[in-house]
ZAMARGU-4260 file (C-alpha; in steps of 0.2 Angstrom, whole numbers, plus 5000, padded with zeros to 4 digits):
<rodrens>
0) 5000/4999/5002 | 5014/5012/5004 | 5020/5011/4986 | 5003/5013/4979 | 5004/5030/4990
5) 5020/5035/4985 | 5015/5034/4966 | 4998/5044/4969 | 5012/5058/4979 | 5021/5059/4963
10) 5006/5061/4950 | 5004/5077/4941 | 4985/5078/4941 | 4986/5075/4960 | 4996/5089/4962
15) 4987/5100/4953 | 4970/5094/4963 | 4982/5100/4978 | 4984/5116/4970 | 4968/5121/4964
20) 4963/5121/4984 | 4980/5129/4988 | 4974/5145/4976 | 4956/5144/4981 | 4963/5147/4999
25) 4971/5162/4998 | 4958/5173/5004 | 4968/5186/5012 | 4954/5194/5018 | 4945/5178/5028
30) 4954/5183/5046 | 4946/5200/5046 | 4929/5195/5039 | 4916/5200/5051 | 4931/5214/5060
35) 4929/5220/5045 | 4909/5220/5043 | 4910/5225/5060 | 4920/5239/5054 | 4907/5243/5039
40) 4893/5247/5053 | 4884/5230/5052 | 4880/5220/5071 | 4882/5202/5072 | 4863/5203/5067
45) 4866/5209/5050 | 4880/5200/5047 | 4872/5185/5048 | 4857/5190/5036 | 4873/5192/5026
50) 4877/5176/5028 | 4859/5169/5025 | 4858/5180/5007 | 4875/5170/5002 | 4869/5152/5004
55) 4850/5159/4998 | 4861/5159/4982 | 4869/5143/4985 | 4853/5133/4989 | 4845/5138/4974
60) 4858/5135/4963 | 4867/5119/4972 | 4857/5106/4962 | 4855/5114/4946 | 4875/5117/4945
65) 4878/5098/4948 | 4868/5091/4936 | 4875/5107/4923 | 4889/5097/4930 | 4888/5079/4928
70) 4878/5081/4910 | 4889/5097/4901 | 4904/5096/4908 | 4912/5102/4923 | 4927/5111/4919
75) 4917/5126/4911 | 4904/5125/4929 | 4922/5128/4939 | 4927/5143/4927 | 4910/5150/4929
80) 4913/5151/4948 | 4927/5157/4949 | 4921/5171/4938 | 4907/5173/4950 | 4920/5175/4967
85) 4930/5188/4955 | 4915/5198/4954 | 4913/5197/4971 | 4928/5201/4976 | 4925/5218/4965
90) 4909/5224/4973 | 4914/5219/4992 | 4928/5231/4990 | 4917/5247/4985 | 4903/5242/4996
95) 4900/5253/5011 | 4879/5248/5014 | 4870/5233/5017 | 4863/5232/5002 | 4878/5231/4992
100) 4889/5216/5003 | 4874/5206/4999 | 4877/5208/4979 | 4893/5203/4987 | 4885/5189/4996
105) 4873/5186/4979 | 4887/5183/4970 | 4901/5174/4983 | 4884/5162/4985 | 4883/5160/4967
110) 4901/5153/4966 | 4899/5142/4980 | 4888/5133/4972 | 4892/5130/4955 | 4910/5124/4963
115) 4904/5116/4980 | 4903/5096/4974 | 4909/5100/4954 | 4929/5096/4959 | 4927/5084/4970
120) 4918/5072/4958 | 4933/5075/4946 | 4944/5068/4958 | 4932/5054/4959 | 4933/5052/4942
125) 4949/5053/4942 | 4954/5039/4954 | 4941/5027/4945 | 4952/5032/4929 | 4971/5028/4938
130) 4962/5011/4949 | 4966/5021/4964 | 4946/5024/4971 | 4951/5014/4987 | 4963/5028/4992
135) 4951/5042/4992 | 4951/5048/5008 | 4972/5048/5006 | 4968/5056/4991 | 4956/5070/4996
140) 4965/5073/5016 | 4983/5078/5003 | 4974/5089/4995 | 4962/5097/5008 | 4979/5098/5016
145) 4986/5109/5000 | 4971/5121/5005 | 4976/5122/5022 | 4993/5129/5018 | 4986/5141/5005
150) 4974/5147/5022 | 4992/5148/5031 | 5000/5156/5017 | 4985/5169/5016 | 4988/5174/5033
155) 5003/5179/5034 | 5000/5187/5015 | 4987/5197/5023 | 5000/5205/5036 | 5011/5211/5024
160) 4995/5216/5012 | 4988/5228/5026 | 5004/5237/5032 | 5006/5242/5013 | 4990/5246/5010
165) 4981/5251/5028 | 4964/5247/5024 | 4955/5228/5026 | 4944/5234/5009 | 4961/5229/4996
170) 4962/5212/5003 | 4947/5209/4992 | 4954/5214/4974 | 4972/5206/4979 | 4959/5191/4979
175) 4956/5192/4961 | 4974/5186/4956 | 4976/5171/4962 | 4959/5165/4956 | 4962/5168/4939
180) 4978/5156/4942 | 4967/5145/4950 | 4957/5147/4930 | 4972/5143/4921 | 4973/5127/4930
185) 4960/5121/4931 | 4959/5124/4909 | 4975/5113/4909 | 4963/5096/4919 | 4962/5083/4904
190) 4947/5082/4894 | 4942/5063/4900 | 4937/5075/4919 | 4922/5082/4911 | 4915/5067/4908
195) 4902/5076/4900 | 4884/5064/4895 | 4876/5077/4883 | 4885/5092/4872 | 4872/5102/4871
200) 4858/5112/4882 | 4838/5109/4883 | 4830/5114/4898 | 4814/5099/4894 | 4831/5087/4897
205) 4839/5098/4912 | 4821/5097/4920 | 4818/5081/4918 | 4835/5074/4924 | 4833/5087/4940
210) 4820/5077/4945 | 4826/5060/4942 | 4843/5064/4953 | 4836/5072/4967 | 4823/5056/4968
215) 4837/5043/4966 | 4847/5053/4982 | 4830/5056/4993 | 4827/5033/4989 | 4840/5032/4998
220) 4840/5032/5017 | 4860/5029/5020 | 4865/5046/5010 | 4852/5055/5018 | 4858/5052/5033
225) 4876/5054/5029 | 4872/5070/5021 | 4864/5076/5035 | 4877/5075/5047 | 4887/5084/5035
230) 4876/5097/5031 | 4871/5101/5048 | 4889/5099/5054 | 4897/5111/5042 | 4882/5123/5044
235) 4883/5126/5062 | 4900/5128/5058 | 4902/5140/5046 | 4888/5149/5057 | 4901/5150/5073
240) 4918/5148/5067 | 4920/5169/5063 | 4915/5171/5081 | 4930/5169/5085 | 4937/5185/5077
245) 4926/5200/5088 | 4931/5187/5104 | 4949/5187/5100 | 4948/5206/5098 | 4943/5205/5114
250) 4959/5195/5121 | 4970/5203/5110 | 4966/5222/5115 | 4966/5219/5133 | 4982/5211/5133
255) 4999/5221/5134 | 5006/5216/5117 | 5001/5234/5110 | 5016/5241/5121 | 5027/5226/5120
260) 5028/5226/5099 | 5028/5248/5100 | 5009/5245/5090 | 4992/5255/5088 | 4978/5243/5093
265) 4973/5241/5076 | 4991/5234/5070 | 4990/5225/5085 | 4974/5218/5083 | 4976/5212/5064
270) 4993/5205/5065 | 4990/5194/5079 | 4974/5187/5069 | 4981/5181/5054 | 4996/5174/5066
275) 4982/5163/5074 | 4975/5161/5058 | 4990/5153/5051 | 4993/5142/5065 | 4975/5136/5064
280) 4975/5132/5045 | 4993/5123/5050 | 4990/5111/5063 | 4972/5108/5051 | 4983/5104/5035
285) 4994/5093/5047 | 4976/5083/5053 | 4970/5082/5034 | 4985/5075/5029 | 4984/5062/5042
290) 4968/5058/5043 | 4966/5041/5033 | 4980/5037/5046 | 4963/5034/5059 | 4954/5021/5047
295) 4967/5007/5054 | 4959/5009/5071 | 4939/5016/5065 | 4930/5016/5049 | 4923/5035/5043
300) 4905/5032/5050 | 4912/5028/5066 | 4922/5043/5066 | 4907/5055/5059 | 4898/5048/5072
305) 4912/5052/5086 | 4915/5070/5080 | 4896/5074/5080 | 4896/5073/5097 | 4913/5080/5099
310) 4906/5096/5093 | 4891/5094/5107 | 4905/5093/5121 | 4917/5108/5113 | 4901/5116/5112
315) 4897/5115/5131 | 4915/5118/5136 | 4918/5137/5125 | 4896/5141/5133 | 4907/5135/5151
320) 4923/5147/5145 | 4913/5164/5139 | 4902/5161/5158 | 4920/5164/5168 | 4928/5174/5153
325) 4943/5163/5150 | 4945/5169/5133 | 4961/5160/5130 | 4951/5142/5132 | 4938/5149/5121
330) 4954/5154/5110 | 4961/5135/5112 | 4943/5131/5107 | 4940/5139/5092 | 4956/5131/5086
335) 4950/5110/5089 | 4935/5117/5080 | 4942/5123/5066 | 4956/5105/5065 | 4940/5096/5068
340) 4931/5104/5051 | 4945/5098/5042 | 4949/5079/5047 | 4928/5076/5047 | 4928/5082/5027
345) 4937/5067/5021 | 4928/5057/5029 | 4912/5061/5022 | 4922/5060/5006 | 4927/5044/5012
350) 4906/5038/5017 | 4898/5045/5004 | 4909/5038/4989 | 4905/5022/4992 | 4888/5026/4992
355) 4885/5036/4976 | 4884/5031/4957 | 4895/5035/4946 | 4884/5046/4934 | 4878/5056/4952
360) 4889/5062/4959 | 4892/5077/4957 | 4870/5080/4961 | 4873/5069/4976 | 4888/5081/4984
365) 4876/5095/4978 | 4861/5089/4986 | 4872/5088/5001 | 4882/5106/5000 | 4860/5113/4997
370) 4856/5105/5013 | 4870/5116/5020 | 4863/5130/5015 | 4846/5128/5021 | 4854/5125/5038
375) 4864/5140/5037 | 4850/5151/5032 | 4841/5147/5046 | 4857/5145/5061 | 4866/5165/5053
380) 4854/5176/5059 | 4847/5167/5073 | 4864/5164/5082 | 4868/5183/5077 | 4853/5187/5085
385) 4854/5176/5101 | 4874/5183/5104 | 4868/5201/5102 | 4850/5199/5110 | 4856/5187/5124
390) 4874/5180/5127 | 4887/5168/5120 | 4884/5154/5134 | 4867/5153/5126 | 4872/5151/5111
395) 4883/5137/5114 | 4873/5128/5124 | 4860/5128/5113 | 4873/5124/5097 | 4877/5110/5109
400) 4859/5102/5112 | 4859/5102/5094 | 4875/5091/5088 | 4869/5078/5102 | 4849/5079/5093
405) 4858/5076/5078 | 4869/5063/5080 | 4854/5054/5089 | 4842/5058/5074 | 4857/5056/5056
410) 4869/5043/5063 | 4880/5043/5051 | 4876/5021/5045 | 4889/5009/5046 | 4894/4995/5034
</rodrens>
């Protein structure tokens, strides 16, 4: 098996898959997104609404995008998704009002809908072509680690860019460069990964395919439970992950770092956030790259159920830490959640990959992302409202109860 792993590591297309994730995650604004939006005059409830706007677009276009990819070509769809991302970054740069940020989120949501599931389906197709399908946890964990390395580098480079441009909005414009590079990289993928069933578009056939594919997914209780578990976890994480920014802001500004490094409060906050995110992504990359080793002791299905319970216990720990104002422990808990998220995703790909038929991969993964969008549409504004009007303690207690309940209702089936 080690010999196969060595061959996979040297394969040029596997490296391309990795670099795709690397450039995609050069989102220099990510460590500061909530800080940026709050500095623009928005509260957490409004920010939650923006997240919902993004997810509404993903919800509307998720399954259609998967069917388009399966039937008319995945490369074209990925090129289109990066076009939407670039438009979003440009709008973010010029935005000052809530409705303008909403427009930026609309295009970002379109990018997410047209990207999610498609690239994973291409990886699975390539692994089948090479006879490596049984090693998908290893391959996806490895390619995901490239994404985390990109995020880590992005955090470091954001410090340099902030000293050069000072204003956070310039980070959005700089993101256009790596996204153009990714478009060039995708264009170089072999045409065999498109796996197009049709070469011309028909609205009637498209509508018929949508119904057929969706019914096939919904009829399988195994697939339905697995994608529900994955979607709930991802939506919960997506809705709360950036709350680390205002919490860390309180921790950083109350420390003596400003005096020690002879920097003003804003500079200290930005540098500290970037460095913290860098460490989060470095450890996430390591965890993602080595997650396949856990399968030697436990199946991916068992590990998915275990990590859902861990999410619940971590939420309880965060609630207690917030209640007693233990800011360093809160930061460590968020750090742990990031790692948990990035080891869980390869597990999901492994489990769902064995359940899907070849011609429905992008569609099933799109259904999973659409369900994630539904959860996020509901969770993001509600979580923001609770945080604004009650407390972070109440919020995380509620999240803990939800996690335990979801693991009971939609426990990932084991073979």
